MIRO-921213 format. One line per field, with one value per atom (N, C-alpha, C): x negated, y negated, z negated. Coordinates in nm, 3 decimals. Each point is the difference from the previous one (the first is absolute). Last residue first. Layout:
px: (X,...)
py: (Y,...)
pz: (Z,...)
***
This chain:
px: (1.211,-0.018,0.130,-0.005,-0.023,-0.017,-0.046,0.053,-0.035,-0.084,-0.108,0.047,0.144,0.048,-0.117,0.041,-0.066,0.039,0.133,0.010,-0.068,-0.068,0.042,0.002,-0.208,0.144,0.041,-0.408,0.023,0.149,-0.219,0.020,0.029,-0.094,0.118,0.029,-0.352,0.079,0.121,-0.324,-0.081,0.083,0.213,-0.081,-0.077,0.252,0.091,-0.079,-0.238,0.054,0.086,-0.155,-0.110,0.047,0.300,-0.021,-0.110,0.079,0.115,-0.017,-0.321,-0.011,0.112,0.018,-0.111,-0.016,0.306,0.051,-0.106,-0.127,0.102,0.053,-0.300,-0.068,0.099,0.175,-0.068,-0.072,0.202,0.103,-0.065,-0.313,0.073,0.108,-0.216,0.012,0.066,-0.055,-0.129,0.010,0.354,-0.069,-0.130,0.268,0.076,-0.063,-0.159,-0.049,0.071,0.121,-0.093,-0.055,0.326,0.032,-0.093,0.054,0.018,0.029,-0.304,0.131,0.008,-0.379,0.091,0.139,-0.444,0.139,0.097,-0.498,0.022,0.143,-0.387,0.146,0.051,-0.447,0.030,0.152,-0.208,0.039,0.034,-0.360,0.140,0.022,-0.426,0.070,0.145,-0.340,0.024,0.084,-0.165,0.124,0.030,-0.274,-0.018,0.131,-0.228,0.116,-0.026,-0.334,0.095,0.115,-0.349,-0.077,0.092,0.155,-0.013,-0.082,0.274,-0.120,0.003,0.444,-0.092,-0.114,0.387,-0.118,-0.103,0.437,-0.088,-0.127,0.402,-0.133,-0.088,0.454,-0.004,-0.136,0.132,0.071,-0.019,-0.174,-0.031,0.063,0.080,-0.135,-0.045,0.496,-0.074,-0.137,0.353,-0.060,-0.086,0.242,-0.085,-0.072,0.326,-0.126,-0.096,0.433,-0.071,-0.136,0.288,-0.047,-0.079,0.209,-0.112,-0.058,0.236,0.042,-0.124,0.039,-0.062,0.045,0.157,-0.146,-0.070,0.489,-0.045,-0.150,0.198,0.039,-0.054,-0.059,-0.082,0.029,0.265,-0.138,-0.089,0.447,-0.002,-0.143,0.075,0.010,-0.008,0.019,-0.128,0.000,0.400,-0.095,-0.139,0.345,0.025,-0.101,-0.097,0.043,0.013,-0.075,0.035,0.065,-0.375,0.135,0.024,-0.349,0.008,0.146,-0.219,0.059,0.005,-0.146,-0.104,0.053,0.296,-0.100,-0.105,0.321,0.063,-0.098,-0.139,0.013,0.058,-0.009,-0.136,0.000,0.399,-0.028,-0.139,0.124,0.084,-0.031,-0.199,-0.064,0.078,0.186,-0.121,-0.070,0.373,0.041,-0.121,-0.090,0.057,0.040,-0.152,-0.109,0.055,0.175,0.063,-0.104,-0.131,0.145,0.068,-0.470,0.028,0.150,-0.156,-0.047,0.039,0.081,0.092,-0.037,-0.289,0.125,0.105,-0.409,-0.023,0.130,0.057,-0.055,-0.017,-0.015,0.074,-0.064,-0.014,-0.023,0.088,-0.229,0.109,-0.036,-0.138,-0.031,0.120,-0.030,-0.101,-0.043,0.324,0.049,-0.101,0.058,-0.064,0.039,0.130,0.086,-0.060,-0.326,0.136,0.090,-0.473,0.034,0.145,-0.206,0.007,0.038,-0.092,0.140,0.018,-0.432,0.060,0.147,-0.233,-0.067,0.069,0.149,0.038,-0.065,-0.122,0.139,0.041,-0.428,0.007,0.142,-0.087,-0.046,0.008,0.110,0.094,-0.038,-0.287,0.119,0.096,-0.536,0.132,0.111,-0.514,0.049,0.147,-0.323,0.105,0.074,-0.253,-0.028,0.123,-0.020,-0.009,-0.033,0.156,-0.140,-0.020,0.411,-0.060,-0.147,0.341,-0.089,-0.068,0.295,0.075,-0.087,-0.205,0.093,0.074,-0.282,-0.078,0.090,0.196,-0.035,-0.083,0.112,0.125,-0.031,-0.344,0.029,0.127,-0.116,-0.102,0.027,0.283,0.019,-0.102,-0.046,0.111,0.023,-0.496,0.129,0.109,-0.450,-0.022,0.131,-0.129,0.062,-0.020,-0.327,0.093,0.058,-0.152,-0.053,0.100,-0.031,0.059,-0.080,-0.103,-0.003,0.048,0.011,-0.123,-0.014,0.450,-0.074,-0.121,0.303,-0.048,-0.096,0.230,-0.084,-0.066,0.319,-0.130,-0.095,0.458,-0.081,-0.141,0.329,-0.043,-0.094,0.181,-0.076,-0.054,0.299,-0.137,-0.089,0.460,-0.062,-0.146,0.257,-0.022,-0.072,0.124,-0.097,-0.034,0.346,-0.132,-0.107,0.444,-0.043,-0.136,0.187,-0.024,-0.047,0.137,-0.138,-0.030,0.346,0.009,-0.142,0.004,0.036,0.011,-0.050,-0.005,0.041,-0.189,0.065,-0.021,-0.005,-0.050,0.080,-0.130,0.096,-0.061,-0.096,-0.040,0.120,-0.182,0.104,-0.054,-0.190,-0.008,0.107,-0.119,0.129,0.000,-0.302,0.010,0.142,-0.210,0.031,0.014,-0.106,0.111,0.034,-0.376,0.130,0.115,-0.459,0.046,0.135,-0.250,0.082,0.055,-0.132,-0.046,0.094,-0.006,0.025,-0.040,-0.005,-0.126,0.020,0.365,-0.086,-0.134,0.341,0.043,-0.105,-0.168,0.094,0.024,-0.143,-0.049,0.109,-0.023,0.046,-0.033,0.081,-0.075,0.066,-0.003,0.038,-0.086,0.197,-0.111,0.051,0.140,0.050,-0.122,0.103,-0.082,0.077,0.137,0.016,-0.069,-0.306,0.123,0.124,-0.470,0.071,0.128,-0.485,0.144,0.071,-0.475,0.032,0.149,-0.202,-0.020,0.037,0.005,0.112,-0.012,-0.336,0.095,0.112,-0.343,-0.066,0.096,0.150,-0.028,-0.066,0.075,0.124,-0.022,-0.360,0.035,0.124,-0.129,-0.097,0.033,0.405,-0.121,-0.092,0.452,-0.100,-0.128,0.395,-0.044,-0.119,0.138,0.010,-0.065,0.236,-0.122,0.027,0.289,0.028,-0.118,-0.038,0.123,0.035,-0.357,-0.038,0.121,0.050,-0.079,-0.057,0.249,0.087,-0.078,-0.168,0.011,0.073,0.096,-0.088,0.017,0.257,-0.132,-0.101,0.483,-0.055,-0.142,0.259,-0.009,-0.067,0.093,-0.103,-0.022,0.352,-0.132,-0.113,0.507,-0.095,-0.142,0.440,-0.088,-0.106,0.331,0.035,-0.085,-0.073,0.135,0.038,-0.405,-0.011,0.134,-0.052,-0.089,-0.003,0.226,0.076,-0.081,-0.215,0.102,0.083,-0.317,-0.071,0.100,0.162,-0.035,-0.076,0.113,0.123,-0.033,-0.358,0.053,0.126,-0.190,-0.087,0.055,0.212,0.035,-0.087,-0.099,0.134,0.040,-0.391,-0.018,0.132,0.011,-0.077,-0.006,0.211,0.064,-0.067,-0.157,0.139,0.079,-0.466,0.048,0.152,-0.277,-0.033,0.068,0.175,-0.092,-0.028,0.126,0.047,-0.099,0.132,-0.055,0.061)
py: (-0.297,-0.140,-0.054,0.388,-0.019,-0.148,0.386,-0.120,-0.009,0.331,-0.066,-0.130,0.355,-0.100,-0.074,0.513,-0.126,-0.101,0.533,-0.101,-0.127,0.557,-0.131,-0.097,0.472,-0.003,-0.132,0.163,-0.062,-0.020,0.168,0.104,-0.057,-0.278,0.081,0.105,-0.366,0.012,0.091,-0.105,0.023,0.034,-0.110,0.120,0.034,-0.399,0.116,0.130,-0.411,0.026,0.127,-0.163,0.058,0.039,-0.232,0.135,0.073,-0.454,0.082,0.145,-0.318,0.027,0.093,-0.159,0.096,0.040,-0.340,0.129,0.109,-0.439,0.046,0.138,-0.224,0.048,0.057,-0.204,0.125,0.059,-0.422,0.103,0.135,-0.327,-0.011,0.109,-0.233,0.114,-0.041,-0.320,0.044,0.112,-0.205,-0.117,0.038,0.318,-0.044,-0.122,0.188,0.071,-0.046,-0.136,-0.089,0.066,0.164,-0.018,-0.090,-0.074,0.124,-0.033,-0.285,0.019,0.140,-0.283,0.065,0.021,-0.231,-0.039,0.060,0.005,-0.069,-0.050,0.134,0.003,-0.085,0.019,0.136,0.020,-0.364,0.012,0.145,-0.211,0.023,0.008,-0.077,0.070,0.034,-0.207,-0.094,0.064,0.230,-0.075,-0.101,0.474,-0.128,-0.078,0.405,-0.046,-0.138,0.248,0.108,-0.043,-0.296,0.118,0.115,-0.409,-0.006,0.116,0.049,-0.061,0.002,-0.014,0.097,-0.072,-0.213,0.011,0.097,-0.077,-0.112,0.002,0.308,0.040,-0.116,0.027,-0.029,0.025,0.042,0.098,-0.018,-0.286,0.133,0.111,-0.466,0.037,0.135,-0.202,0.050,0.051,-0.159,-0.114,0.044,0.318,-0.072,-0.117,0.253,0.072,-0.074,-0.177,-0.008,0.068,0.028,-0.137,-0.017,0.420,-0.028,-0.139,0.245,-0.047,-0.033,0.154,0.083,-0.040,-0.203,-0.015,0.089,-0.001,-0.139,-0.008,0.423,-0.050,-0.141,0.184,0.071,-0.050,-0.166,-0.050,0.065,0.152,-0.138,-0.054,0.419,0.009,-0.140,0.026,0.049,0.004,-0.107,-0.111,0.040,0.332,-0.105,-0.115,0.518,-0.119,-0.115,0.550,-0.100,-0.118,0.377,-0.054,-0.110,0.395,-0.125,-0.046,0.388,0.024,-0.123,0.065,-0.006,0.027,-0.014,0.103,0.006,-0.342,0.129,0.113,-0.434,0.015,0.137,-0.118,0.028,0.021,-0.138,0.139,0.042,-0.453,0.085,0.147,-0.312,-0.001,0.086,-0.062,0.080,0.009,-0.283,0.141,0.092,-0.458,0.029,0.147,-0.175,0.020,0.039,0.024,-0.014,0.032,-0.048,-0.019,-0.024,0.099,-0.129,-0.029,0.417,-0.106,-0.137,0.363,0.001,-0.107,0.067,-0.060,-0.005,0.221,-0.145,-0.072,0.489,-0.067,-0.150,0.485,-0.122,-0.069,0.489,-0.065,-0.124,0.354,-0.091,-0.073,0.439,-0.065,-0.081,0.316,-0.103,-0.074,0.362,-0.098,-0.110,0.261,0.023,-0.111,-0.012,0.086,0.035,-0.121,-0.051,0.101,0.044,-0.020,-0.042,0.053,0.134,-0.006,-0.387,0.041,0.145,-0.202,-0.035,0.039,0.085,0.065,-0.027,-0.216,0.141,0.075,-0.453,0.012,0.147,-0.088,-0.047,0.019,0.081,0.109,-0.036,-0.335,0.110,0.118,-0.377,-0.029,0.117,0.056,-0.007,-0.033,-0.130,0.085,-0.022,-0.219,0.087,0.079,-0.388,0.041,0.069,0.039,-0.113,0.054,0.223,-0.043,-0.126,0.274,0.013,-0.037,-0.019,0.116,0.020,-0.371,0.122,0.124,-0.423,0.029,0.131,-0.168,0.049,0.039,-0.210,0.140,0.060,-0.455,0.077,0.149,-0.321,0.040,0.086,-0.186,0.097,0.052,-0.343,0.125,0.108,-0.436,0.078,0.128,-0.200,-0.043,0.087,0.018,-0.090,-0.056,0.158,0.041,-0.103,0.117,-0.102,0.041,0.324,-0.045,-0.099,0.068,0.046,-0.049,-0.124,0.146,0.058,-0.472,0.047,0.152,-0.324,0.084,0.062,-0.291,-0.067,0.084,0.149,-0.113,-0.067,0.348,0.053,-0.110,-0.091,0.022,0.046,-0.050,-0.130,0.016,0.393,-0.067,-0.134,0.240,0.051,-0.061,-0.104,-0.055,0.042,0.184,-0.143,-0.063,0.456,-0.018,-0.147,0.114,0.033,-0.026,-0.039,-0.117,0.025,0.356,-0.107,-0.127,0.384,0.005,-0.105,-0.025,0.019,-0.003,0.142,-0.120,0.036,0.214,0.013,-0.132,0.204,-0.108,0.021,0.299,-0.004,-0.103,0.140,-0.076,-0.015,0.362,-0.072,-0.071,0.210,-0.020,-0.080,0.357,-0.128,-0.008,0.372,-0.067,-0.137,0.449,-0.101,-0.055,0.307,0.074,-0.095,-0.158,0.091,0.090,-0.314,-0.068,0.099,0.130,-0.007,-0.068,0.030,0.119,-0.004,-0.425,0.075,0.115,-0.155,-0.067,0.092,0.090,-0.023,-0.078,0.131,0.119,-0.023,-0.355,0.105,0.110,-0.491,0.100,0.109,-0.507,0.131,0.089,-0.468,0.022,0.143,-0.261,0.081,0.001,-0.204,-0.017,0.088,-0.052,0.020,-0.006,-0.124,-0.006,0.009,0.153,-0.052,0.000,-0.041,0.079,-0.065,-0.022,0.072,-0.076,-0.243,0.054,0.071,-0.092,-0.026,0.070,0.034,-0.121,-0.034,0.368,0.026,-0.120,-0.022,0.075,0.017,-0.199,-0.090,0.075,0.217,-0.062,-0.090,0.206,0.104,-0.058,-0.287,0.038,0.103,-0.125,-0.108,0.037,0.293,0.005,-0.106,0.191,-0.081,0.013,0.202,0.063,-0.081,-0.139,0.132,0.053,-0.514,0.091,0.133,-0.355,0.037,0.101,-0.370,0.131,0.043,-0.392,0.048,0.141,-0.227,0.046,0.048,-0.184,0.123,0.050,-0.411,0.114,0.130,-0.417,0.034,0.132,-0.321,0.112,0.034,-0.350,-0.017,0.110,-0.041,-0.134,-0.018,0.400,-0.018,-0.132,0.089,0.093,-0.018,-0.250,-0.045,0.088,0.020,-0.014,-0.036,0.289,-0.113,-0.012,0.358,-0.116,-0.122,0.429,-0.046,-0.129,0.274,-0.106,-0.070,0.361,0.045,-0.101,-0.106,0.097,0.046,-0.280,-0.073,0.094,0.189,-0.080,-0.075,0.235,0.091,-0.073,-0.245,0.046,0.086,-0.130,-0.115,0.039,0.317,-0.021,-0.112,0.077,0.101,-0.012,-0.283,-0.034,0.099,0.079,-0.100,-0.050,0.320,0.051,-0.100,0.023,-0.061,0.044,0.136,0.047,-0.067,0.030,-0.072,0.016,0.389,-0.143,-0.064,0.418,-0.019,-0.149,0.215,-0.059,0.029,0.058,0.073,-0.057)
pz: (2.014,0.042,0.059,-0.383,0.143,0.030,-0.451,0.062,0.147,-0.381,0.072,0.064,-0.427,0.094,0.065,-0.191,-0.032,0.106,-0.230,0.105,-0.046,-0.113,-0.050,0.117,-0.047,-0.025,-0.065,0.350,-0.130,-0.021,0.404,-0.101,-0.139,0.390,0.029,-0.107,0.077,-0.123,0.016,0.357,-0.119,-0.123,0.418,0.016,-0.128,0.019,0.006,0.011,0.021,-0.134,0.000,0.412,-0.077,-0.140,0.273,0.052,-0.080,-0.100,-0.040,0.047,0.141,-0.144,-0.046,0.439,-0.014,-0.146,0.100,0.048,-0.016,-0.106,-0.093,0.040,0.287,-0.121,-0.100,0.388,0.033,-0.121,-0.038,0.011,0.028,-0.256,0.125,0.000,-0.456,0.091,0.132,-0.363,0.053,0.104,-0.278,0.054,0.071,-0.232,0.117,0.066,-0.415,0.119,0.126,-0.448,0.072,0.126,-0.359,0.141,0.078,-0.528,0.074,0.146,-0.390,0.062,0.061,-0.211,-0.096,0.055,0.157,0.023,-0.101,-0.069,0.127,0.017,-0.366,-0.006,0.116,-0.001,-0.038,-0.009,0.331,-0.140,-0.030,0.389,-0.034,-0.148,0.217,0.108,-0.035,-0.287,0.109,0.111,-0.395,-0.024,0.110,-0.051,0.067,-0.008,-0.324,0.077,0.058,-0.247,0.026,0.093,-0.146,0.042,0.038,-0.190,0.146,0.053,-0.468,0.057,0.153,-0.318,0.059,0.070,-0.199,-0.085,0.056,0.188,0.033,-0.085,-0.003,0.049,0.045,-0.228,0.144,0.065,-0.484,0.082,0.149,-0.351,-0.053,0.084,0.082,0.044,-0.053,0.119,-0.116,0.044,0.294,-0.070,-0.119,0.262,0.097,-0.067,-0.240,0.015,0.093,-0.051,-0.128,0.012,0.370,-0.018,-0.129,0.097,0.091,-0.026,-0.412,0.132,0.084,-0.472,0.103,0.140,-0.418,0.004,0.102,-0.064,0.012,0.025,-0.092,0.133,0.022,-0.426,0.098,0.141,-0.354,-0.007,0.104,-0.045,0.051,0.004,-0.200,0.145,0.062,-0.467,0.050,0.152,-0.214,-0.013,0.050,-0.010,0.099,-0.006,-0.123,-0.072,0.099,-0.024,0.101,-0.072,-0.180,-0.014,0.103,0.104,-0.075,-0.006,0.236,-0.131,-0.087,0.473,-0.102,-0.141,0.375,0.029,-0.111,-0.019,-0.027,0.023,0.114,-0.146,-0.035,0.451,-0.047,-0.152,0.201,0.034,-0.046,-0.052,-0.086,0.024,0.285,-0.133,-0.098,0.427,0.009,-0.135,0.047,-0.003,0.004,0.046,-0.132,-0.012,0.417,-0.096,-0.137,0.506,-0.132,-0.107,0.462,0.014,-0.134,0.031,0.063,0.002,-0.157,-0.091,0.053,0.278,-0.113,-0.101,0.363,0.046,-0.111,-0.066,0.001,0.037,-0.207,0.117,-0.023,-0.313,0.025,0.119,-0.327,0.129,0.011,-0.401,0.036,0.129,-0.364,0.127,0.046,-0.376,-0.027,0.127,-0.003,-0.096,-0.031,0.479,-0.131,-0.096,0.457,-0.080,-0.134,0.395,-0.010,-0.073,0.134,-0.141,-0.020,0.427,-0.059,-0.148,0.267,-0.006,-0.043,0.075,-0.129,-0.010,0.411,-0.111,-0.132,0.393,-0.001,-0.116,0.066,-0.042,-0.009,0.166,-0.139,-0.054,0.457,-0.085,-0.148,0.310,0.016,-0.091,0.039,-0.080,0.002,0.085,0.061,-0.100,-0.126,0.109,0.036,-0.321,-0.055,0.108,0.207,-0.136,-0.060,0.519,-0.092,-0.138,0.432,0.005,-0.083,0.119,-0.133,-0.004,0.369,-0.002,-0.137,0.080,0.032,-0.013,-0.057,-0.108,0.025,0.337,-0.114,-0.116,0.373,0.029,-0.114,-0.037,0.010,0.020,0.027,-0.137,-0.005,0.412,-0.040,-0.139,0.162,0.075,-0.038,-0.200,-0.051,0.081,-0.026,0.053,-0.060,-0.159,0.114,0.052,-0.523,0.125,0.110,-0.429,0.049,0.135,-0.403,0.129,0.056,-0.534,0.124,0.121,-0.449,-0.002,0.132,-0.111,0.062,-0.001,0.021,-0.093,0.069,0.247,-0.121,-0.083,0.400,0.040,-0.120,-0.050,0.041,0.046,-0.111,-0.119,0.037,0.341,-0.053,-0.118,0.178,0.107,-0.049,-0.271,-0.009,0.108,0.001,-0.120,-0.010,0.349,0.021,-0.119,-0.036,0.108,0.019,-0.298,-0.055,0.104,0.134,-0.078,-0.064,0.226,0.099,-0.070,-0.252,0.050,0.107,-0.423,0.144,0.059,-0.498,0.076,0.147,-0.562,0.145,0.066,-0.509,0.074,0.149,-0.483,0.138,0.077,-0.531,0.079,0.139,-0.430,0.121,0.062,-0.518,0.101,0.118,-0.428,0.070,0.109,-0.300,-0.015,0.067,0.158,-0.106,-0.008,0.326,-0.123,-0.118,0.436,0.026,-0.119,0.018,-0.006,0.002,0.058,-0.138,-0.013,0.413,-0.029,-0.143,0.325,-0.116,-0.035,0.509,-0.126,-0.115,0.487,-0.072,-0.130,0.297,-0.005,-0.068,0.072,-0.092,-0.017,0.146,0.052,-0.103,-0.151,0.041,0.059,-0.193,0.137,0.045,-0.517,0.095,0.137,-0.568,0.140,0.089,-0.555,0.091,0.144,-0.541,0.137,0.091,-0.548,0.110,0.132,-0.555,0.122,0.120,-0.306,0.037,-0.045,0.121,-0.116,0.047,0.255,0.007,-0.114,0.109,-0.077,0.001,0.246,-0.143,-0.087,0.485,-0.056,-0.151,0.300,-0.064,-0.073,0.263,-0.115,-0.078,0.397,-0.099,-0.124,0.370,-0.068,-0.108,0.280,-0.092,-0.080,0.337,-0.109,-0.104,0.294,0.017,-0.121,0.067,0.086,0.016,-0.269,-0.044,0.080,-0.120,0.113,-0.036,-0.364,0.074,0.111,-0.265,0.057,0.086,-0.253,-0.064,0.049,0.197,-0.134,-0.077,0.433,0.015,-0.133,0.029,0.026,0.011,-0.308,0.143,0.021,-0.423,0.035,0.148,-0.212,-0.061,0.035,0.119,0.027,-0.052,-0.070,0.145,0.037,-0.455,0.049,0.149,-0.198,-0.046,0.053,0.055,0.111,-0.043,-0.217,-0.030,0.109,-0.036,0.081,-0.025,-0.217,-0.033,0.071,0.068,-0.100,-0.024,0.313,-0.108,-0.114,0.402,-0.079,-0.122,0.309,-0.074,-0.087,0.288,-0.100,-0.089,0.371,-0.110,-0.110,0.390,-0.066,-0.121,0.273,-0.075,-0.077,0.291,-0.116,-0.087,0.409,-0.099,-0.125,0.356,-0.049,-0.109,0.240,-0.105,-0.056,0.358,-0.113,-0.115,0.457,-0.115,-0.128,0.429,-0.009,-0.111,0.356,-0.118,-0.006,0.008,0.007,0.119,-0.329,0.111,0.003,-0.474,0.124,0.112,-0.569,0.114,0.127)
***
């Protein structure tokens, strides 16, 4: 469970590898959207029935419209968060490629659209606040893109513990090795180069663009950064958690 784009496919790759004991064969032979179908799409719903349990499903849906059956099931949710400033920049570039999105005219215009939730899946702020109502539940686990980036090995260990999987050093080594940005970027089953031009314009960029943290500093002005911080404080003041936004 993520907002867009927050490291969704990175987590799918990690879970795909864990599901297959670190063996990358599945990741190298089956497209990522078939390994973990999208819960809210027509295509995803038709693909789910073909996924052999234990299933890994993916969704960007807000808390208030997610399937009510989940909340009485034993299914588990891993919620991946990311610095919203980096999300804004990444989504700005991604929106130029994916035909589902209205192509942004400029970063300043998109900046305001992002803050006001005038984008697909609406407000990042509301998405986070909604899902954080689950925080503390035994079947809900929160991890950040920044944590994955800073210490992937420790992150995979914590994910294993949440899923009730044995923490085996050799397994962890394989997952870390095969879920690195460089490996995924070269894997056509994971890098979205197989997606039809009808859905994605590959001439306007790479789906796996940089795989770094803090890229917003290369795009925000000082004024935009201060405005964003003020907006964040107002929107998230009632949320009992801190999130590192960073400064220019």
